Backbone as ProteinMPNN parsed JSONL, in Angstrom:
{"seq_chain_A": "XXXXXXXXXXXXXXXXXXXXXXXXXXXXXXXXXXXXXXXXXXXXXXXXXXXXXXXXXXXXXXXXXXXXXXXXXXXXXXXXXXXXXXXXXXXXXXXXXXXXXXXXXXXXXXXXXXXXXXXXXXXXXX", "coords_chain_A": {"N_chain_A": [[-4.152, -3.828, 12.805], [-6.706, -3.648, 15.54], [-10.878, -3.598, 15.335], [-11.598, -1.578, 17.229], [-9.273, 0.304, 17.178], [-8.785, 0.796, 15.209], [-10.578, 2.399, 14.281], [-9.88, 4.752, 16.468], [-7.87, 5.442, 15.831], [-8.166, 6.614, 12.941], [-10.185, 8.587, 13.72], [-8.545, 10.482, 15.476], [-6.633, 10.962, 13.411], [-8.388, 12.203, 11.052], [-9.341, 14.167, 13.148], [-6.888, 15.706, 13.375], [-6.374, 16.553, 10.516], [-8.461, 18.454, 10.252], [-7.6, 20.355, 12.096], [-5.01, 21.058, 10.753], [-5.934, 22.05, 8.769], [-7.423, 24.139, 9.713], [-5.071, 25.538, 10.52], [-4.231, 25.298, 13.071], [-1.799, 24.573, 14.736], [-1.024, 23.209, 17.53], [-3.445, 22.086, 18.61], [-3.316, 20.057, 15.831], [-0.766, 18.78, 16.342], [-1.275, 17.793, 18.885], [-3.299, 15.847, 18.072], [-2.12, 14.191, 16.381], [-0.001, 13.068, 17.469], [-1.067, 11.458, 19.208], [-2.593, 9.648, 17.432], [-0.284, 8.403, 16.134], [0.975, 7.33, 18.482], [-1.368, 4.758, 18.745], [-0.735, 4.297, 16.071], [1.97, 3.37, 15.462], [2.87, 0.758, 15.089], [2.209, -0.417, 12.755], [2.962, -0.443, 9.262], [1.721, 1.332, 7.176], [-0.772, 3.019, 8.811], [1.288, 4.092, 10.625], [3.802, 5.623, 8.499], [1.945, 7.761, 7.795], [0.858, 9.17, 10.199], [3.043, 10.635, 10.56], [4.08, 11.99, 7.907], [1.661, 13.631, 7.918], [2.241, 14.952, 10.737], [5.362, 16.081, 8.9], [4.629, 17.912, 7.307], [3.036, 19.466, 8.914], [5.177, 20.613, 10.121], [6.29, 21.906, 7.946], [4.434, 23.9, 7.546], [4.542, 25.196, 10.207], [6.675, 26.217, 9.415], [9.286, 25.132, 10.438], [11.884, 24.115, 10.186], [14.052, 22.417, 10.636], [12.765, 20.348, 12.458], [11.098, 18.976, 10.031], [13.345, 17.911, 8.855], [13.434, 16.186, 10.664], [11.184, 14.839, 10.636], [11.24, 13.826, 8.081], [13.282, 12.212, 8.122], [12.292, 9.951, 10.614], [10.025, 8.861, 8.965], [11.768, 7.284, 7.178], [12.664, 5.666, 8.789], [11.065, 4.473, 10.568], [8.894, 2.947, 9.393], [10.937, 1.235, 8.771], [11.485, -0.084, 11.603], [8.616, -0.629, 12.226], [7.917, -2.334, 10.174], [9.672, -5.142, 11.633], [8.984, -4.917, 13.935], [9.678, -3.402, 15.569], [10.02, -0.992, 17.903], [9.848, 1.938, 19.666], [7.488, 1.953, 22.272], [5.108, 3.779, 22.888], [6.165, 6.651, 22.05], [5.738, 9.778, 20.845], [6.535, 10.485, 18.271], [7.194, 13.376, 17.763], [9.46, 15.632, 16.848], [10.847, 17.107, 18.25], [11.143, 14.952, 20.492], [13.996, 12.163, 21.48], [13.689, 10.12, 18.495], [14.104, 7.288, 19.702], [13.21, 7.007, 22.324], [11.583, 5.612, 24.718], [8.571, 5.776, 25.933], [5.748, 6.614, 28.592], [2.408, 5.276, 27.707], [-0.495, 7.258, 27.568], [-3.528, 6.482, 30.084], [-6.145, 6.719, 28.587], [-5.423, 6.355, 25.677], [-4.039, 3.448, 25.994], [-6.312, 1.623, 26.938], [-7.7, 2.013, 24.444], [-6.011, 0.49, 22.887], [-5.564, -1.465, 24.509], [-8.076, -3.001, 23.855], [-8.618, -5.012, 22.251], [-8.245, -7.082, 23.702], [-10.418, -7.416, 25.569], [-12.061, -7.291, 23.338], [-11.704, -9.815, 22.284], [-11.466, -11.319, 24.076], [-15.113, -11.788, 24.811], [-15.689, -12.508, 22.463], [-14.941, -15.195, 22.695], [-15.997, -15.782, 24.609], [-18.943, -16.372, 23.615], [-19.015, -18.198, 21.675], [-19.548, -21.75, 21.523]], "CA_chain_A": [[-5.06, -3.142, 14.481], [-7.916, -4.209, 15.642], [-11.838, -2.253, 14.926], [-11.519, -0.216, 18.062], [-7.947, 1.167, 17.423], [-8.602, 2.119, 14.039], [-11.231, 3.639, 14.591], [-9.566, 6.249, 17.238], [-6.641, 5.442, 15.036], [-9.076, 7.236, 11.891], [-10.946, 10.019, 14.332], [-7.834, 10.834, 15.486], [-6.547, 11.662, 11.844], [-9.534, 13.468, 10.763], [-9.149, 15.526, 13.819], [-5.572, 16.64, 12.887], [-6.605, 17.067, 9.306], [-9.108, 19.59, 10.189], [-6.836, 21.212, 12.565], [-3.994, 21.583, 10.341], [-6.77, 23.084, 7.708], [-7.791, 25.538, 10.568], [-3.878, 26.435, 11.016], [-4.47, 25.415, 14.791], [-0.73, 23.945, 15.14], [-1.047, 22.685, 18.753], [-4.084, 20.628, 18.395], [-2.907, 19.505, 15.232], [0.325, 17.982, 16.551], [-1.614, 16.736, 19.929], [-4.13, 15.005, 17.354], [-0.983, 13.817, 15.702], [1.429, 12.316, 18.439], [-1.898, 10.145, 19.593], [-2.589, 8.78, 16.46], [0.964, 8.313, 16.12], [1.175, 5.891, 19.373], [-1.778, 3.947, 18.309], [-0.6, 3.274, 14.835], [3.288, 3.061, 14.675], [2.769, -0.97, 15.047], [1.888, -0.796, 11.572], [3.789, 0.223, 8.518], [0.71, 2.298, 6.422], [-0.696, 4.397, 9.776], [2.948, 5.151, 11.441], [4.171, 6.683, 7.95], [0.834, 8.416, 7.685], [1.245, 10.041, 11.014], [5.115, 10.896, 10.683], [3.616, 12.35, 7.159], [0.981, 14.802, 8.418], [3.53, 15.662, 11.34], [5.851, 16.956, 8.116], [3.45, 18.739, 6.538], [2.657, 20.808, 9.799], [6.387, 21.373, 10.5], [6.942, 22.776, 6.972], [3.479, 24.863, 7.565], [4.739, 26.337, 10.995], [8.256, 27.111, 9.09], [10.322, 24.149, 11.49], [12.542, 23.004, 8.487], [15.037, 20.779, 11.283], [11.998, 19.601, 12.214], [10.262, 18.627, 8.357], [14.29, 17.08, 8.444], [13.278, 14.96, 11.545], [10.288, 13.683, 10.108], [11.824, 12.871, 7.061], [14.124, 10.57, 8.861], [11.633, 9.433, 11.004], [9.33, 8.626, 8.092], [12.121, 6.407, 6.694], [13.427, 4.519, 10.021], [9.548, 4.185, 11.052], [9.05, 2.023, 7.904], [12.025, -0.193, 9.142], [10.901, -0.584, 12.686], [7.477, -1.083, 11.859], [8.035, -3.783, 9.681], [10.428, -5.686, 12.18], [7.849, -4.429, 14.898], [10.657, -2.907, 16.828], [9.36, 0.641, 17.628], [10.112, 2.898, 20.915], [6.593, 2.138, 22.645], [4.29, 5.322, 23.261], [7.083, 7.563, 21.436], [5.224, 10.034, 19.847], [6.448, 10.85, 17.241], [7.449, 14.301, 17.607], [10.639, 15.596, 16.254], [11.432, 17.48, 19.771], [10.971, 13.827, 21.188], [14.259, 11.281, 20.729], [13.0, 8.736, 18.442], [13.977, 6.022, 20.425], [12.671, 6.687, 23.338], [10.434, 4.497, 25.401], [7.714, 6.96, 26.486], [4.617, 5.914, 28.962], [0.954, 5.337, 27.294], [-1.758, 7.506, 28.266], [-4.506, 5.7, 30.03], [-6.775, 6.221, 27.558], [-4.945, 5.108, 24.645], [-3.967, 2.059, 26.549], [-7.698, 1.334, 26.822], [-8.301, 1.365, 23.793], [-5.042, -0.538, 22.578], [-6.166, -3.378, 25.352], [-9.824, -3.366, 24.258], [-8.789, -6.15, 21.264], [-8.441, -8.554, 24.32], [-11.172, -7.386, 25.739], [-12.889, -8.301, 22.11], [-11.132, -11.272, 21.637], [-12.529, -12.439, 25.454], [-16.438, -11.196, 25.156], [-16.268, -13.11, 21.571], [-14.302, -16.341, 22.856], [-17.143, -16.825, 25.425], [-19.959, -16.468, 22.6], [-18.061, -19.361, 21.085], [-19.428, -23.002, 22.442]], "C_chain_A": [[-6.55, -3.344, 14.1], [-9.523, -2.736, 15.807], [-11.748, -1.116, 15.402], [-10.501, 0.788, 18.189], [-8.138, 1.361, 16.583], [-9.441, 3.07, 14.293], [-11.221, 4.69, 15.008], [-8.618, 6.79, 16.227], [-7.142, 7.087, 13.477], [-9.695, 8.71, 12.551], [-9.974, 10.938, 14.866], [-6.503, 11.953, 14.073], [-6.705, 12.849, 11.132], [-9.435, 14.818, 11.116], [-7.882, 16.504, 13.903], [-5.442, 17.063, 11.387], [-7.199, 18.841, 9.233], [-8.545, 20.623, 11.118], [-5.921, 21.762, 11.834], [-4.811, 22.86, 8.956], [-7.09, 24.62, 8.414], [-6.235, 26.46, 11.196], [-4.015, 26.232, 12.489], [-3.307, 24.149, 15.15], [-0.999, 22.899, 16.402], [-1.608, 21.254, 18.894], [-3.996, 19.91, 16.962], [-1.986, 18.231, 15.627], [-0.421, 17.246, 17.583], [-2.411, 15.197, 19.372], [-3.264, 13.857, 16.9], [0.092, 12.483, 16.195], [0.188, 11.162, 19.089], [-2.305, 9.21, 18.722], [-1.218, 8.227, 16.272], [1.668, 7.153, 17.33], [0.297, 4.924, 18.986], [-1.756, 3.532, 17.412], [0.805, 3.238, 14.343], [3.817, 1.604, 15.03], [2.943, -1.285, 13.401], [1.843, 0.476, 10.475], [2.596, 1.759, 8.252], [0.903, 3.875, 7.715], [0.443, 5.004, 10.379], [3.229, 6.169, 10.505], [2.84, 7.912, 7.37], [1.183, 9.752, 8.884], [2.201, 11.118, 10.511], [4.62, 12.07, 9.396], [3.157, 13.763, 7.12], [2.046, 15.59, 9.465], [4.716, 16.752, 10.083], [5.618, 17.73, 7.646], [3.365, 20.049, 7.607], [3.97, 21.241, 10.041], [6.616, 22.223, 9.592], [5.514, 24.007, 7.273], [4.178, 25.899, 9.034], [6.362, 26.682, 10.569], [9.648, 26.41, 9.856], [10.979, 23.45, 11.019], [13.485, 22.333, 9.139], [14.157, 20.109, 11.724], [11.142, 18.917, 11.203], [11.815, 17.647, 8.576], [13.958, 16.186, 8.785], [12.004, 13.791, 11.197], [10.333, 12.993, 8.803], [12.503, 11.252, 7.444], [13.38, 9.944, 10.203], [10.619, 8.833, 10.276], [10.193, 7.244, 7.475], [12.554, 5.068, 7.752], [11.98, 3.44, 10.581], [8.826, 3.225, 10.3], [9.76, 0.699, 8.557], [11.442, -1.189, 10.498], [9.189, -1.233, 12.723], [7.086, -2.566, 11.214], [8.264, -5.17, 10.76], [9.798, -5.785, 13.408], [8.734, -4.355, 15.922], [10.565, -1.705, 16.966], [9.063, 0.819, 19.398], [8.499, 2.817, 21.67], [6.157, 3.434, 23.631], [4.868, 6.812, 22.972], [6.262, 8.181, 20.851], [5.494, 10.828, 18.684], [6.849, 12.187, 16.657], [9.102, 14.78, 17.002], [11.192, 16.213, 17.147], [11.291, 16.036, 20.756], [12.203, 12.565, 20.38], [13.495, 10.271, 20.066], [13.112, 7.614, 18.64], [13.836, 5.934, 21.725], [11.6, 6.395, 23.394], [9.413, 5.824, 25.842], [6.249, 5.837, 27.78], [3.236, 6.093, 28.032], [0.138, 5.855, 27.893], [-2.609, 6.826, 28.443], [-5.528, 5.27, 29.115], [-6.779, 5.597, 26.394], [-4.729, 3.69, 24.773], [-5.536, 1.773, 26.705], [-7.524, 1.109, 25.852], [-7.31, 0.452, 22.617], [-5.435, -1.997, 23.004], [-7.506, -3.474, 24.972], [-9.986, -4.79, 22.77], [-8.656, -7.005, 22.154], [-9.485, -8.602, 25.12], [-12.745, -8.148, 24.746], [-12.7, -9.479, 22.29], [-11.924, -12.112, 22.806], [-13.944, -12.272, 25.547], [-16.421, -12.433, 23.625], [-16.107, -14.708, 22.095], [-15.553, -16.975, 24.232], [-18.468, -16.966, 24.921], [-19.972, -17.815, 22.154], [-18.664, -20.684, 22.044], [-17.997, -23.658, 22.748]], "O_chain_A": [[-7.246, -3.278, 13.086], [-9.43, -1.562, 16.163], [-11.756, -0.023, 14.836], [-10.549, 1.789, 18.904], [-7.751, 2.518, 16.419], [-9.218, 4.265, 14.488], [-11.927, 5.617, 14.609], [-8.473, 7.945, 15.828], [-6.543, 8.139, 13.256], [-9.654, 9.771, 11.927], [-10.27, 12.132, 14.846], [-5.933, 13.043, 14.02], [-6.036, 13.815, 10.763], [-9.415, 15.889, 10.51], [-7.832, 17.657, 14.331], [-4.539, 17.818, 11.029], [-6.806, 19.858, 8.661], [-8.964, 21.772, 10.982], [-5.764, 22.968, 12.021], [-4.435, 23.933, 8.482], [-7.04, 25.752, 7.934], [-6.159, 27.462, 11.907], [-3.862, 27.264, 13.142], [-3.624, 23.073, 15.658], [-1.183, 21.719, 16.102], [-1.139, 20.133, 19.09], [-4.786, 18.966, 16.931], [-2.248, 17.053, 15.383], [-0.387, 16.025, 17.427], [-2.32, 14.052, 19.813], [-3.638, 12.69, 17.024], [0.641, 11.52, 15.66], [0.586, 10.047, 19.426], [-2.409, 8.034, 19.069], [-1.387, 7.008, 16.317], [2.593, 6.368, 17.121], [0.919, 3.887, 18.753], [-2.415, 2.511, 17.213], [1.044, 3.113, 13.142], [5.007, 1.351, 15.22], [3.64, -2.177, 12.917], [1.288, 1.575, 10.479], [2.606, 2.825, 8.867], [1.64, 4.856, 7.811], [0.563, 6.207, 10.611], [3.141, 7.347, 10.854], [3.079, 8.798, 6.55], [1.597, 10.882, 8.626], [1.954, 12.269, 10.15], [4.747, 13.223, 9.811], [3.723, 14.744, 6.638], [2.604, 16.638, 9.138], [4.886, 17.949, 10.313], [6.508, 18.551, 7.425], [3.545, 21.233, 7.325], [4.013, 22.459, 10.215], [7.09, 23.307, 9.932], [5.892, 25.169, 7.13], [4.293, 27.121, 8.93], [7.124, 27.309, 11.305], [10.76, 26.935, 9.886], [10.926, 22.234, 11.201], [14.014, 21.48, 8.426], [14.419, 18.919, 11.555], [10.335, 18.147, 11.724], [11.551, 16.45, 8.469], [13.9, 15.197, 8.056], [11.884, 12.579, 11.371], [9.738, 11.974, 8.454], [12.361, 10.048, 7.232], [14.186, 9.339, 10.909], [10.063, 8.017, 11.012], [9.549, 6.215, 7.269], [12.697, 3.875, 7.485], [11.904, 2.243, 10.855], [7.957, 2.664, 10.967], [9.312, -0.428, 8.769], [11.115, -2.376, 10.532], [8.847, -2.269, 13.292], [6.341, -3.483, 11.56], [7.428, -6.071, 10.837], [10.05, -6.806, 14.048], [8.688, -5.018, 16.959], [11.086, -1.077, 16.044], [8.36, 0.132, 20.139], [8.097, 3.981, 21.673], [6.65, 3.884, 24.665], [4.38, 7.86, 23.396], [5.66, 7.455, 20.06], [4.756, 11.7, 18.225], [6.907, 12.357, 15.439], [9.838, 13.821, 16.769], [12.403, 16.002, 17.076], [11.374, 16.283, 21.959], [11.946, 12.039, 19.297], [12.723, 9.56, 20.709], [12.46, 6.774, 18.02], [14.242, 4.951, 22.345], [10.691, 6.643, 22.601], [9.973, 6.904, 26.033], [6.006, 4.635, 27.672], [3.06, 7.244, 27.632], [-0.268, 5.241, 28.88], [-2.997, 6.225, 27.441], [-5.847, 4.12, 28.816], [-7.542, 4.728, 25.972], [-5.09, 2.848, 23.95], [-5.622, 1.831, 25.478], [-7.11, -0.04, 25.702], [-7.806, -0.144, 21.661], [-5.577, -3.07, 22.418], [-8.227, -4.066, 25.775], [-11.029, -5.333, 22.403], [-8.926, -8.11, 21.682], [-9.743, -9.724, 25.556], [-13.712, -8.864, 25.005], [-13.653, -10.238, 22.472], [-12.666, -13.088, 22.692], [-14.272, -12.695, 26.656], [-17.257, -13.325, 23.763], [-17.072, -15.456, 21.931], [-15.822, -18.117, 24.607], [-19.255, -17.615, 25.61], [-20.978, -18.511, 22.291], [-18.32, -20.71, 23.226], [-17.915, -24.647, 23.477]]}, "name": "protein", "num_of_chains": 1, "seq": "XXXXXXXXXXXXXXXXXXXXXXXXXXXXXXXXXXXXXXXXXXXXXXXXXXXXXXXXXXXXXXXXXXXXXXXXXXXXXXXXXXXXXXXXXXXXXXXXXXXXXXXXXXXXXXXXXXXXXXXXXXXXXX"}
């Protein structure tokens, strides 16, 4: 994950943790869904988002969604390891775990920043 994407991922995870601590369930889930989109290609970030989603669902007493997160944690690790994840999927248990989804324009820009970063670096080098 490139630096800009990592910073955005970390900020969303911090936002989710704060919302969890304040029992702001919808805000926590939104931050986690966005973090999931940014981190799903990497094992550790992918696992982190699903683990916090599991905690959120446990606190909301949505036990079928807790089970959904357990399954997503197991399959998500495998998917990240082999580079096969449903692009744009938010990771929420209410969404089919194999469904590809459109990526929000803001998140697309963050993910594409590596291309701009690489282009700027190569222009500076002789």
